[in-house]
C-alpha positions as CSV (number, residue, x, y, z in Angstrom):
1,M,7.9,-80.7,21.1
2,H,11.0,-80.4,18.8
3,S,13.2,-77.7,20.6
4,T,16.6,-77.7,20.4
5,Q,18.9,-77.0,23.8
6,N,19.3,-73.7,23.2
7,E,16.2,-73.1,23.5
8,R,15.6,-75.7,26.5
9,I,18.6,-73.7,28.1
10,N,16.9,-70.3,27.8
11,Q,13.7,-71.1,29.4
12,I,16.1,-71.8,32.5
13,T,15.4,-68.5,34.4
14,S,16.2,-67.2,38.1
15,S,13.1,-69.1,39.6
16,T,14.6,-73.0,37.9
17,L,15.0,-75.4,40.2
18,I,17.1,-78.0,38.4
19,V,16.9,-81.9,39.9
20,G,19.3,-84.7,38.6
21,V,18.8,-87.9,38.9
22,D,21.7,-91.1,39.0
23,I,19.5,-94.0,38.9
24,A,22.1,-96.9,39.2
25,K,22.3,-100.8,40.4
26,F,22.1,-100.5,43.6
27,K,22.5,-96.6,44.9
28,H,20.6,-93.9,43.3
29,V,21.9,-90.5,43.8
30,A,19.1,-87.4,43.8
31,R,20.4,-83.5,44.1
32,A,19.0,-79.7,43.5
33,Q,20.7,-76.8,42.0
34,D,19.6,-73.3,40.8
35,Y,20.1,-72.1,37.7
36,R,23.4,-70.8,38.9
37,G,25.0,-74.4,39.8
38,V,24.9,-74.0,43.2
39,E,23.7,-76.8,44.8
40,F,20.7,-77.0,47.4
41,G,22.2,-79.2,51.0
42,K,23.7,-82.6,50.5
43,P,23.2,-85.2,47.3
44,I,21.0,-87.8,48.6
45,I,21.5,-91.2,48.6
46,F,18.6,-94.1,48.5
């Protein structure tokens, strides 16, 4: 898939859930947000 960053951004709709995960050496953190950047709950540390 050779899409540009703008094409990927245009694929985000109001029904999109974005989940980010930060992988670290000892503690990992995950959080979820909607397409507007509104966070769902608190970040999860595992």
